[in-house]
C-alpha positions in Angstrom: 46.4 -64.6 -23.6 46.5 -66.2 -20.2 46.0 -69.8 -19.2 43.7 -70.4 -16.3 42.8 -73.5 -14.3 39.3 -74.8 -13.7 39.1 -77.1 -10.7 36.6 -79.5 -9.2 34.1 -77.4 -7.2 32.4 -78.5 -4.0 28.9 -79.6 -5.0 27.3 -80.2 -1.7 27.8 -80.5 2.1 30.5 -83.0 3.0 31.2 -83.7 -0.7 34.9 -84.2 -1.1 35.2 -85.6 -4.7 33.3 -85.9 -7.9 33.5 -88.1 -11.0 33.5 -86.6 -14.5 30.6 -88.5 -16.2 30.5 -86.5 -19.5 32.4 -83.7 -21.0 30.2 -81.0 -22.6 33.1 -79.2 -24.4 36.1 -80.2 -26.5 39.6 -78.6 -26.9 39.2 -75.5 -29.0 35.6 -74.7 -27.9 34.9 -71.2 -26.9 32.9 -70.8 -23.7 31.5 -68.0 -21.7 31.7 -67.6 -18.0 29.2 -69.8 -16.2 28.6 -72.0 -19.3 28.4 -75.7 -18.3 31.6 -77.6 -19.4 31.1 -81.0 -17.8 28.6 -83.3 -16.0 29.8 -84.5 -12.6 28.5 -87.2 -10.4 29.0 -87.2 -6.6 27.6 -89.5 -3.9 25.0 -86.9 -3.3 24.0 -85.2 -6.6 24.5 -85.1 -10.3 25.5 -81.6 -11.4 27.3 -79.5 -14.0 30.7 -77.8 -13.7 30.4 -74.1 -14.8 33.2 -72.4 -16.5 34.9 -69.8 -14.2 36.1 -67.7 -17.2 35.3 -66.7 -20.7 37.8 -68.1 -23.2 38.8 -71.1 -25.2 39.3 -74.6 -23.8 43.0 -75.5 -24.1 43.3 -78.9 -22.4 41.0 -81.4 -20.8 43.1 -82.8 -17.9 40.6 -85.2 -16.5 38.9 -87.9 -18.6 35.4 -89.2 -18.5 35.1 -91.6 -15.5 37.9 -89.9 -13.6 37.3 -89.2 -9.9 38.8 -86.0 -8.6 38.9 -84.4 -5.2 37.5 -81.0 -4.6 40.1 -78.4 -5.8 41.9 -80.8 -8.2 42.6 -79.6 -11.7 39.9 -80.4 -14.3 41.0 -78.5 -17.4 42.9 -75.4 -18.7 41.2 -72.5 -20.4 42.8 -69.6 -22.4 41.5 -66.2 -21.5 42.3 -62.6 -22.6 43.8 -60.2 -20.0 42.3 -60.0 -16.5 43.6 -61.5 -13.3 44.9 -64.5 -15.3 47.3 -62.3 -17.2 48.7 -60.8 -14.0 49.3 -64.3 -12.6 51.1 -65.3 -15.8 53.5 -62.3 -15.6 54.5 -63.3 -12.1 55.3 -66.8 -13.1 58.4 -67.8 -15.2 57.4 -68.1 -18.9 59.1 -71.5 -19.1 57.2 -72.9 -16.1 55.3 -76.1 -16.6 51.5 -75.2 -16.6 50.8 -78.1 -14.3 52.7 -76.3 -11.5 50.9 -73.8 -9.3 51.8 -70.4 -10.7 50.7 -68.7 -7.5 53.2 -70.4 -5.3 56.2 -68.3 -4.2 58.7 -71.2 -4.2 60.6 -72.1 -7.3 59.4 -75.1 -9.3 62.5 -77.0 -8.4 61.7 -76.7 -4.7 58.2 -77.9 -5.2 59.1 -80.9 -7.3 60.2 -83.3 -4.4 56.8 -82.8 -2.7 55.0 -83.9 -5.9 57.2 -87.0 -6.3 55.7 -88.7 -3.2 52.6 -90.6 -4.3 52.3 -92.7 -1.1 50.1 -91.8 1.8 51.8 -91.5 5.2 51.1 -94.6 7.2 51.0 -93.1 10.7 47.3 -93.6 11.4 46.5 -89.9 10.9 45.6 -90.0 7.2 42.2 -88.5 6.4 40.0 -90.3 3.9 36.9 -89.1 2.1 33.5 -90.6 3.2 33.2 -92.3 -0.2 36.7 -94.0 0.2 35.9 -95.0 3.8 32.6 -96.5 2.7 34.1 -98.6 -0.1 37.0 -99.7 2.1 34.5 -100.9 4.8 32.3 -102.7 2.3 35.2 -104.7 0.7 37.5 -105.0 3.8 40.3 -103.0 2.1 43.4 -102.2 4.1 43.9 -98.5 3.1 47.4 -98.5 4.4 48.4 -100.8 1.6 46.8 -98.7 -1.1 48.8 -96.1 -3.1 46.6 -93.1 -4.0 46.6 -91.3 -7.4 45.0 -88.2 -6.0 46.6 -84.9 -5.0 49.5 -85.4 -2.7 49.0 -89.2 -2.9 45.5 -89.2 -1.5 43.4 -92.3 -2.1 40.3 -91.7 -4.3 37.2 -93.7 -4.9 38.5 -94.5 -8.4 41.7 -96.1 -6.9 39.5 -98.5 -4.8 37.2 -99.3 -7.7 40.1 -100.4 -9.8 41.3 -102.7 -7.0 37.8 -104.1 -6.5 37.4 -104.8 -10.2 40.8 -106.5 -10.4 40.0 -108.7 -7.5 43.4 -107.9 -6.0 42.2 -106.4 -2.7 44.8 -105.8 0.0 43.4 -106.9 3.4 44.7 -106.5 6.9 45.9 -110.2 7.0 47.7 -109.9 3.7 50.5 -107.5 4.9 54.1 -108.4 3.6 55.9 -110.8 5.8 58.7 -108.4 6.5 56.3 -106.1 8.3 54.7 -108.8 10.4 57.9 -110.7 11.3 59.2 -108.4 14.1 56.0 -108.8 16.0 54.5 -112.3 15.3 52.1 -112.0 18.2 50.5 -109.0 16.6 50.4 -110.6 13.2 48.4 -113.5 14.6 45.4 -111.3 15.3 44.8 -110.0 11.7 45.2 -113.6 10.4 42.6 -114.8 12.8 40.2 -112.1 11.8 40.8 -112.4 8.1 38.5 -115.3 7.4 35.5 -113.5 8.9 36.4 -110.3 7.1 36.8 -112.2 3.8 33.5 -113.9 4.3 31.8 -110.6 4.9 33.2 -109.2 1.6 32.3 -112.2 -0.6 28.7 -111.2 -1.3 29.8 -107.9 -2.6 32.3 -109.4 -5.1 30.0 -112.2 -6.4 28.2 -110.1 -9.0 31.5 -109.4 -10.8 31.9 -113.1 -11.5 28.5 -113.6 -13.2 29.2 -115.4 -16.5 27.9 -113.7 -19.6 26.2 -116.1 -22.0 25.3 -115.5 -25.7 22.3 -113.2 -25.8 22.9 -111.6 -22.4 23.0 -107.8 -22.4 25.7 -106.1 -20.4 24.7 -102.6 -19.2 27.4 -100.3 -18.1 26.9 -98.8 -14.6 26.3 -95.0 -14.9 27.6 -92.5 -12.4 24.1 -91.9 -11.1 23.4 -95.6 -10.7 26.7 -96.1 -8.9 25.9 -93.3 -6.5 22.5 -94.7 -5.8 23.9 -98.2 -5.2 26.7 -96.9 -2.9 24.2 -94.9 -0.7 21.7 -97.7 -0.5 24.4 -100.2 0.5 25.7 -97.8 3.1 22.2 -97.3 4.6 21.5 -101.0 4.8 25.0 -101.8 6.1 25.2 -99.1 8.8 21.6 -98.6 9.9 19.6 -101.4 11.5 16.3 -101.1 9.7 13.0 -101.8 11.5 9.6 -101.4 9.7 5.9 -100.8 10.5 2.8 -100.1 8.6 -0.6 -98.5 9.4 -3.8 -98.6 7.4 -5.5 -95.2 6.9 -9.0 -94.3 5.8 -8.6 -91.4 3.4 -12.2 -91.2 2.1 -12.5 -87.6 3.4 -9.2 -86.5 1.9 -10.1 -88.0 -1.5 -13.4 -86.2 -1.5 -11.8 -82.9 -0.5 -9.0 -83.1 -3.1 -11.3 -84.1 -5.9 -13.6 -81.2 -5.1 -10.8 -78.6 -5.4 -8.4 -80.0 -8.0 -10.1 -78.4 -11.1 -10.3 -74.9 -9.6 -6.8 -75.3 -8.2 -5.4 -76.2 -11.6 -7.1 -73.3 -13.4 -5.9 -70.8 -10.7 -2.4 -72.0 -10.0 -1.4 -73.6 -13.3 -0.3 -77.0 -11.9 -2.0 -80.0 -10.4 -2.6 -80.6 -6.8 -2.0 -84.3 -6.0 -2.5 -86.2 -2.8 1.2 -86.1 -1.9 1.2 -82.5 -0.5 -1.6 -83.4 1.9 0.4 -86.4 3.2 3.6 -84.3 3.5 1.7 -81.6 5.4 0.4 -84.3 7.8 3.9 -85.7 8.3 5.3 -82.2 9.0 2.6 -81.5 11.6 3.4 -84.8 13.3 7.2 -84.1 13.2 6.5 -80.9 15.2 5.0 -83.0 17.9 7.6 -85.8 17.7 10.9 -84.0 16.9 12.9 -87.1 17.7 11.8 -88.6 14.4 13.6 -85.6 12.7 17.0 -86.8 13.9 20.2 -88.4 12.6 22.8 -90.8 14.0 26.2 -89.2 14.4 28.3 -92.0 15.9 28.8 -90.7 19.4 25.6 -88.7 19.6 22.2 -88.2 18.0 21.5 -84.9 16.3 17.9 -83.7 16.5 17.4 -81.3 13.6 15.7 -78.0 14.2 14.6 -77.4 10.6 12.1 -79.7 9.0 13.3 -80.3 5.5 11.4 -83.0 3.6 13.2 -85.1 1.0 11.0 -86.5 -1.8 11.9 -89.2 -4.2 11.6 -88.4 -7.9 12.4 -91.1 -10.5 13.5 -90.9 -14.1 13.8 -93.9 -16.5 17.2 -94.8 -15.2 17.9 -92.7 -12.1 16.5 -91.7 -8.7 16.9 -88.2 -7.2 15.9 -87.0 -3.8 15.4 -83.2 -3.8 14.4 -81.4 -0.7 11.5 -79.1 0.3 13.3 -76.7 2.7 11.4 -75.5 5.9 8.3 -77.5 5.0 6.8 -76.6 8.4 6.5 -73.0 7.2 4.6 -73.9 4.1 0.9 -74.3 3.3 -0.4 -77.3 1.3 -0.4 -75.0 -1.7 3.2 -74.1 -1.0 4.2 -77.7 -0.6 2.4 -78.6 -3.9 4.3 -75.9 -5.7 7.6 -77.1 -4.4 6.8 -80.7 -5.4 5.9 -79.6 -8.9 9.0 -77.4 -9.3 11.4 -80.0 -8.0 9.9 -82.7 -10.1 10.2 -80.5 -13.2 13.9 -79.7 -12.4 14.6 -83.4 -12.2 13.0 -84.3 -15.4 14.5 -81.4 -17.3 18.0 -81.9 -15.9 18.1 -78.6 -14.0 18.3 -79.9 -10.5 21.2 -78.3 -8.6 23.3 -79.4 -5.7 21.5 -77.0 -3.4 18.2 -78.6 -4.3 19.6 -81.9 -2.8 21.0 -80.5 0.5 19.7 -80.6 4.0 16.9 -83.3 4.0 15.9 -84.4 7.5 13.0 -86.9 6.7 11.9 -88.5 3.5 8.4 -89.1 2.1 8.3 -91.5 -0.8 5.3 -91.7 -3.1 5.4 -95.3 -4.1 1.6 -95.3 -4.6 2.1 -93.4 -7.9 3.3 -96.8 -9.3 0.3 -98.7 -7.9 2.2 -100.2 -5.0 0.1 -101.1 -1.9 3.0 -102.1 0.4 6.7 -101.5 0.5 9.7 -101.6 2.8 11.7 -98.4 1.9 15.5 -98.1 2.5 16.3 -95.1 4.8 17.8 -92.1 3.0 21.1 -92.1 4.9 21.9 -90.4 7.3 18.3 -89.6 8.1 16.6 -91.7 10.8 13.4 -92.6 9.0 11.4 -92.7 5.7 7.7 -92.9 5.1 6.2 -94.5 1.9 2.7 -93.4 0.9 1.1 -96.3 -1.0 -1.6 -96.5 -3.6 -5.1 -95.4 -2.5 -7.6 -98.2 -3.2 -11.3 -98.8 -2.6 -12.1 -101.6 -0.2 -15.0 -102.8 1.9 -14.5 -101.8 5.5 -16.4 -102.7 8.7 -17.4 -99.4 10.3 -17.8 -98.5 14.0 -21.6 -99.2 13.8 -21.0 -102.7 12.4 -22.1 -101.7 8.9 -19.9 -102.5 5.8 -19.0 -99.6 3.5 -16.7 -99.0 0.6 -13.9 -96.7 1.7 -10.7 -95.2 0.2 -7.9 -96.8 2.0 -4.1 -96.3 2.0 -1.1 -98.0 3.7 1.6 -95.8 5.3 4.8 -97.8 5.5 7.7 -96.5 7.7 11.3 -97.7 7.9 13.3 -96.5 10.9 16.9 -96.6 12.1 16.7 -98.6 15.3 19.9 -97.0 16.6 18.0 -93.7 16.8 14.3 -94.6 17.1 12.2 -97.3 18.8 8.9 -98.8 18.0 7.0 -96.9 20.7 7.8 -93.4 19.4 7.4 -94.4 15.8 4.1 -96.0 16.5 2.9 -92.8 18.2 4.2 -90.7 15.3 2.6 -92.8 12.7 -0.7 -92.9 14.6 -0.7 -89.1 14.7 -0.1 -88.9 10.9 -3.0 -91.3 10.5 -5.2 -89.1 12.7 -4.4 -85.9 10.8 -4.9 -87.5 7.4 -8.2 -89.1 8.4 -9.5 -85.7 9.6 -8.5 -83.8 6.5 -11.7 -82.2 5.3 -12.8 -79.0 3.6 -14.1 -77.7 6.9 -10.9 -78.0 9.0 -8.1 -78.0 6.4 -7.0 -75.0 4.3 -5.0 -75.4 1.2 -3.8 -71.8 1.3 
């Protein structure tokens, strides 16, 4: 028998850590290679960790709720023979299984490195995006935080514990012995502290809400925490602007209603209005590629691929899977992607790859009956478009006559660092034009 390690995998682009939300196995369970062993939540996706080996679970190192960096140990599994057995022969039998058996140095030489939990305070420490985001939101001085991660790295869980305890180290709260040698430098943080503290107060208030008899306390799930973090980051970093246009979709409604029955019998799934709107957005993005951009601090990145994120909600969560290369797909192809991704979300089969690479988001709030909304941008994208509910209303036509028409509001939020009202107005006008001219004669589904 050989003991192997299973570590936290990288579940998406720029993902540096994940939180164990639920174990799917227990010690003693037999698993096959690729069987799911745990559910993991990151700031981008909810996914499952697959077993890297066939064998028996020996020890669960991480607990539910623990946040681990990519590459950190999750659990041990016992296997028979294979590469694991070779690794075991090379390592001393009495070696602690927690030590890295593949290292050439003796365990005694490694021990001093593992006894240093503190991060170096030389200004060159690298933090994960999730840690930086929480630190900025709550004005946490990371130089005063001791990390529990590998080699003393600070994890999101470390900061969440500080936030919940209310004992948040701030720049103006450094020990006196550090500030004494340079009083003129210490004065600056003290002057800035009140403003920083005021900025952090709104985020800490919800923790002090009194719980009265009859109130229901609902634990925050990993998915809900990820949604909250991303929404706060978007509103905190991106200056949102908003605009809306009214669109006459009478022609589109007639076209879609005339083909939906035949489409369902031929393809096996429904064709909704959403694929028509996504197609119109994609065509407009080709003409206004600046909308398909992202803010990158010292530059703006205009994306070559057009990958449309769509919002899919469950009873307690929101996922944003991506239609890759939407500009290469027909309306039918987009409809199939929408159906497949929605099915994956609702059956719990959505993967990390399904969530990667979105460049622009189309949100179908009209499915809930909404007629107007101000969506939050799907960070780090530069804009999001909400398609509201289609309603019949009396409209004054060009000839002065009043007619009942099918109308919809298209609501767009934009990152004002990247985009201005002029280009967004032109983009939205082009989407309106394409949608209003969607008819059986000039628009092919296939």
